[in-house]
N, C-alpha and C positions, 0 to 999 in steps of 0.2 A: 601146805607148808608156807610159813611166813618167810619173806626174804626182804633184804634191803636192796633197793635198786635205784639208780640215779634217774632223775627227771631233768630234762633240758627245756628251759624257756627260750624258744627260738627268737622271740621278740627282744629279749635282753642280750642274747649272744651277739657279740660284735666280730666274731671270726678271728680273734687274736691267736688262737691255737695253743695257748698255754696249757689247757686241760689235756691236750693230746699227750704231752710228755708225762702227765701225771697218771695216765692210764696204762699200767704196765701189762695189762691183758690184751691191749690192742682193740678193745671193744669200742673206744671212742676214736673217731676220725673227723678231720676237717674236710667237709665236702660242700662244694658250691658256696663257700663263704660262711658256713655254719657248722658248729659242732653237732655231730650226729652219733647217737648210740646205735652202731650197726649190728651189735650182737648182745641182746639181753642174756643170751645163754652164757656168755663169757664174763658178764659184769659181776664182780665179786661183792659189790656194795660196800667196800671198805672206805670209799670216799676220798681216796688220794687225790682225785681230780678237783675236789671242791676248793682246796687251798690254792689251786692255780687259777681260779676264775676271778678276775678283777671286777666283773660285772654282776656277780651273784646270780648267774644264770643257771647254775647247777645245784640241785638239792637232792637229798636222799629221801626216798619214800619207803616206809616200812609197811608192807601189805601182804595179804594172803596171795600167794602166787599159784596159779594153775600150772599143771605140767606144761613144759615148753611145747609149743605148737608152731611148727615152721610155716604151715599154711596160713595160720592167723597172722603170724609175724610178717611174712612177706606181702600179704594182702594189704596190710596197713602201711608197710614201708614204701610201696610203689608211689604213694602220694608225694614222697620226698624226691622223686626223680630217678633217672637212670643211673647216675653215678653212685647214689646211695645203695641201690640194688646190687650194682656190680661189687661195691666194697663189701657188702654183706655176704654175697656168695663167695667172694675170694677168701673172706675170713673163715667161712665154713670149710673151704677147701684146705686152707692152711692148717686147720686143726683136725683134719681128717674126719670131719663129721659127714661121712658119705651119705648116710640115710637122709639127714636133713637137707643136704645139698640136692639129692635126688628129688625130694618132695618140693623144694623151692623151684627147681627147674620145671618140673611137671606142672606146677601151678601157673608159672609164667607162660608156658606153651599153651595151656588150656585157655588162658585169658588174653592171649597176645592181641587179639582184635580189639580189645577194650582198653588197651594201654596207650599212653601218649608217647611212648618211645619204642624203639625197635628191639624186640626180644632177641633177634638174631645178633645184634651188636653186643648185647649184654652177654650172651652165651659165648661169643667169640672172645670177648675180653677175659672171661673167666677161664675159658679153655686154654688161652695162651699164658695165663698167669702161673708163675712158679713162686714158691715160698721165698726165694731169694730176692724176688722183685718187690717193689713197693706194694703194700697192701691197701693203699688208698684208692679212692675212686679216680677214674681218668679225668684229666683236665682239672685236677685239684689245685687251687691256688696255694702259694706259700703262705705260712702264717705271717700276719702283719708284724708281730713282735717275735723276736727270736726266743724260743723256749729256754728257760733257765735250767740249771742243773736239777735233776729229779730228786725230790724228797719223798720219803716213804710215808710220812704222816701217820705213823702208828700202825702200820700193817699193810700198806700198799706195796708189798714186796714184789720185785720183778720176777722172783722165782715162783710166784703163785699162778702164772699163766698156764692154762690147761694145755696139755699136749699128749699125743699118743705116739708110741714107738712101734715100729714094725720089727718083729722078731725074725731073725734070719736063721735058716737051718744051718747046723754045724755038724761036721763029722768028728768033732773033738770027742775024745773018750769021756763018758759021763762022769768018770771019777775025777776029772780035772776040775779044780775049784776056780771060782772067780767070775763065772758067767752070770750076768744079771738077768733075772727073769721079770723085771719090772716092765710093764707094758704101757704105762701112762703116768702123767703128772698133772696136778699135785696129788699127794696121797694123804695129807693131814685132813682129818675129818671136817674141821671147820672150813677148809678151803675147797674141798671137792664140790663139784656140781653133780647132783645125782641124776640129772638129765643128760649128762654128757654121753655120747654114743658108745664109748668103750665099756660102760657099765651094763648096757642092755643085754639081757640074757646071760650074764656072766655068773661065775661062782665067786662070791665076795669073801676075801680074807680080811677080817677085822682084827687087827693086832695091836696089843699094847705097845707103847713106844719102846720099851726095853727088850722086847722079845727078840728082835733081829740081832741085838748085841749079845744075846745069850746063846744063840744057836749058830754054829758055824755053817750049817747046811740049810739055813733059812730059805735061801733062794731056790736051791735045787730040789729040796724036799717038800717045802710047804707053799711057796709063792708061785711056783711054776703052774701055768694054766689058769691063774686066778687074777682078778682085779684086787686092788689093795686100798684099805683105809686104815690109818693109824690114829690112836688117841691115848691119852692118859686119864683114866677116870679119877685120879687123885688130884692132879694139878690143873687140868683144863677147866675153863670156865664155860658157862652157858651150855650145860649138858642137854638142856631141852632141845637145842638146835640139833644136837647129835641124834636124838630120838626122831625128830622130824625128818632128818636126812636119811636115816636108815629106813624109816617108813616109806619115804619116797622111792628109795632103791627097791624095796619089796614090791610096792604097788605100781609105780610108774616105769622104772627100769626093768622090772620083772626079773630080778636076779633069781637064779635057780636054787642056790644054797648059801648059807652063811657059816663060815668057820671062824669061831672066836678063839684067838690065841692070847692067853693071859699068863702073867707071872704067878708064882705060888704065893706071893705076899698078899695079905688080906685086902689091902686097898685096891688091888687089881680086880677083885671080884665084881666091882662096879661095871666093868666093861660087858660082862655077860648080862647083868641086870639091864643095861641100856638096850642091848639087842632084844631081850625078852619084852621090854616095855614097847619097843617099836613093833614087835610082832603082834602084841595085843591090840595096837591101834590099826595095824594094816588089815586090809580086806582080804589079801592073799595070805597063804600060809606056806612057808618054806622051811626045810629042815635046818636045824642049827646044830653044828658040831662044836664041842668045847674041848680045847687042848690046853692043859696046864703045864707050864714050863718051869723047871727048877732054876734057881739062881746060878747053878753050876752047869746049866745047859742040857740037863736031862729032861725027858718027857715023863711027868709024874702021873698024868691021867689023860685019857681020851675017851669021850663019851658023847653020844647024841642026846640032846636035852629037849 
């Protein structure tokens, strides 16, 4: 799968910190006087940070991306020092990437004798970290220039930061409406990262944008127990990236099933086509269930395809 991802020229970076305010995903942080990409997993590649770099130290690289590998990531990251490693692990903890956090910690412990810093100090800092505290590395200097107001630069929306929600048990009668069954964010197919932990082994609901507005029981009847991605096959651009992401969800995240929910209007049929094309490219095969929703909120057809 090809991805856009930022690259930082450390020689050009003067540590001003303006790019940090441009990264609404928190993947960029100022550590030991340099901008550091602490989480390739969370970098959306939209490039909001580029407009904030006065030195031209940040560029976007469009490349074929292997599935995210935490062991490879942290083994390269240790060269940037203890504070960068701490910030990276804190970021994983903030976004509830428990499996990647476990892999990173295990690698550090297995290689602690070969590292130039104390692994125990790293683990203590991460253990004491809470999401309310600063996600930056310890002893991080203040930016030399006060960051200006954030600009979205055509898509660097602060609402696109990935997050996962813990669902709490409720004794409320199941007939009571209004309870959200959404377990993660973002949900728009262009913005999701198929390697995020919440997709692993899940049952994916791929829904057309209009579906949830047509069904009053969308959350309780169809979204419950599933991860979600939404798209509009008529209005959205770059549908090739949709096929690549669904393929990655099948092969890398190893989702168990796909439920495609589309509206009855002809243009919505493209959503099922996207799912089928992704299945043709994938090495794994998973069941696809298709549900067609009427414009008045009734279910017109349900079938395995």
